[in-house]
N, C-alpha and C positions, 0 to 999 in steps of 0.2 A: 230342222224340226225343233220345236220348243221343248225345253226341259220342263217336265211337269213340276219340278221343285222350285222353279224360278217364278217369282212374283212379277207380273207384268208392270212396266212403268206406265205413266200416264202422259197424255198430251195436254199441256196447259195452254189455253188460248189467252195470250197476253195483250191487252189493249195498250195503246200508246197515246200520247197527247195529240190534240188536234192542231196544235201550234207550238212553237218553241218557247213561248212565254208562259205557257200554262203551268200553274203551280201544282205540283204533285200532291201536296197534302189536301188539295181541294177535290181531287177526283180519284185518288187511289188509296184504298185502305192499306195499312201497314202490312197486312197479310200478304199483299201482292209482292212486296219487296222481299219478304221472308221466303216465299216460294221461288222467286226469280233467282235469289242468291244461292238456292240449293241446286240449281240446274246448270249443267255445263254443255248441253247440246241444244242449239237453237236453230230454227228455220225462219228465214226472213227474206224480204224482197231485196234488201240492199244491206250489205255487210257494214258499210260505213254508218248508215243510219241506225242500224242495230247497236253498234258499239257506242254511238253517241247517246242513245237512249239508256243503255246499261250504265254508262258513266254517270249520267244525270241522276239516276236513282240510287247511286252509291254502291254499284256492283263491286263486291269485295275480291273476286278472283281476278287473276291476270288474264288478259285476253289470249295469251299464249296457251292457257290451260283449257280453253273452251273451243268448241266447234260451232261454226255458223254455216249452215247449208243455205244455198240460195234457191228461192222459189219465186220466179217472176215470169214475164211474158216470153223470156228467152229460154226458159227451162224446158227440157224434154222429159217425157215420161221415163225414158231409160235412165236419165240422170237422177230422178227423184224417187224412184220406186223403192230404194233401200234406205231412205231417210229415217224411217220409223223402226228399223231393225234393232236399234239399241234398246227401244222400249220393250221388245220381246225378251231382252236379257235383263230387264228390271230397271233400266235407267229412265228417268223422266225427261221429257222434251218440252221446250217452250216454242210456241208458234207466235211470231211477232207480226203485227201489221205495221205499215209505214205511218198510218194515222188512224186512230180509232180502233174499232174491234176487228179482229181477224175474221175472214170469211165473208165480210160484207164489202162488195166492190173491190175485192183483192183476191189473189189466187189461193188464199189459204184454205178455201172450202175443199179443194182436192185432197189436202192432207187429212182433213177431218173425216172425209169420206173413207179414205184408206184406213184411218185409225179404227173406225167402226167395223170395217171389213175384217180387220185383224184382231178384233175384240180388245182393242186398247182403250182404256177409259179416257174420255174427253172431259176436261174440266175447264169451263169458262171462268175467267177472273173478271171481277167488276171493273168497269171503266167506261169512258165516254163513247157514244155513237152520235155523230152529227146528224145522222138520218133520223134516229128516234127523237133526239132533242129538238130537231126542227119540227117534227110532226106534233109532238106534245105541246109545242109553243105556238102552233099555227091556228088553233081553234077549229081545225078540220076534223073529220070523222076519224077517231082513233080505234074504232071497232071494225072498220072495213077499209083497208088501205093496201096499196101495192107499191113496191119499190121497183122502179124500172131501170135503174142504173144510168148509164150514158145513153142518150138518144142518138138517132141517126144523124150523120154529118151532112149528107146531100140534102139540099134545100127542099126538093119535092118530097123526099122520103120523110124528112123532119116535119113538114107541113101535114102530111098524111098521118103521122104518128101523133102529133099534138092534137089534131082533131079527134082522133080515136080516144086519146086519154081524157080530153075534155068531155067527150060523150059519156065515157064510163063514170067520170066524176059527177056529171049532172044526172044521168039516168039511174045509176046504181048507188049514188052517194058514197062512192069509193074514192078516198083521197089518193091522188097520184103523185108519187114522190120521184124525183129524178135529179141528176147532177150533171155538171159539165166541167170540162177543163177550165181552170180559172181564167186563162187569157181569152177564152171564147164566151165568157159569161155575158158580156154586153150584147153580143150578137144573138145569143140565146134569148135574152130578155126582149130584144127588139122583135124577134120572130114570134115569141109568145104573144106580145101585145098586138101584133098584126093579125094573128090567126084566131085567137080566142075571143069569145063574146064579151061584151062590156060588163055583164053581170057575173061572170065567172070570177071566183076568188083565187088569188095567187098569194102564197106566202114566199117571201125571199128571206132566207136565213144565211147570213154571211159571218165568217169568223166566229163560229159558234164556240162559246166558252172563253173567248179571248177578250182582252180589254176593249178591242174595237168591234165587239159583237154588234150585229144589226139584225133584228128579227122583226118583220112587219108583214101583216096580212091586209090586203086591200082588194077591191074589185079591179078588174082590168081597166075600167074607165078611170078609176082614181089613180092608178099607177101611171097612166098616160099623161097625167097632169104634173107628176112629180117623180122623175126618174132618179133612183139611187145610183151612186157610183159603186159598182161591184166588179170593176175590171181588175183582174188578177187577184181576186179575193176568193178563197174557198167558199163555195155557196151550195145550198140545197134549195131546190124549188119544190113547192107543193101546190098542186091544183086541186080545187074543191068547190063546193057550193055552200 
């Protein structure tokens, strides 16, 4: 039971770079570093990646002094249900994404949901989201859009899904955003070009915010004439009209 005299801690949502070369002073306000340096309990997908990020931002505490809880596809509810208990005793917690903002295409949303249920304040810190950066750079409708995450793997299911997304994009003018594992990008692009109509517009946003950034919107017909090399490059796809 919570002590009525204890002020609850907060859950800070901490964004991380979209690539290793990203310059922190370009994307993170100094306020982020101040907050992160005041925290000694973190939740992350991978402890090694979390420590690397903390080191890069100049984290001042010894890693022996902090706790990093793991939250990934291998985590069980039984293991994670007590992660926020320290916030009930007044300590702040930092939720880290592997890349970009927590809660989008990563398991962090479950912790945010739990924080709201426990009346723990959730505070998002400013940082990059490849999904939103791709959308605003695409020229597609930014007032009506959907993020669909990873699409189906099986060819017949992917074909059906792409046709449905294209239909929504055309009939509802709803921009359809999705991602793929980098090593499968070329196959995804090949399938999109086979399935979608020539006049449908497709934005491909690769290596967003990095020196190798590539963002271009063209019709399917135009893409067929000039394919980009997106193999093993983090990419976001946006379908629209």
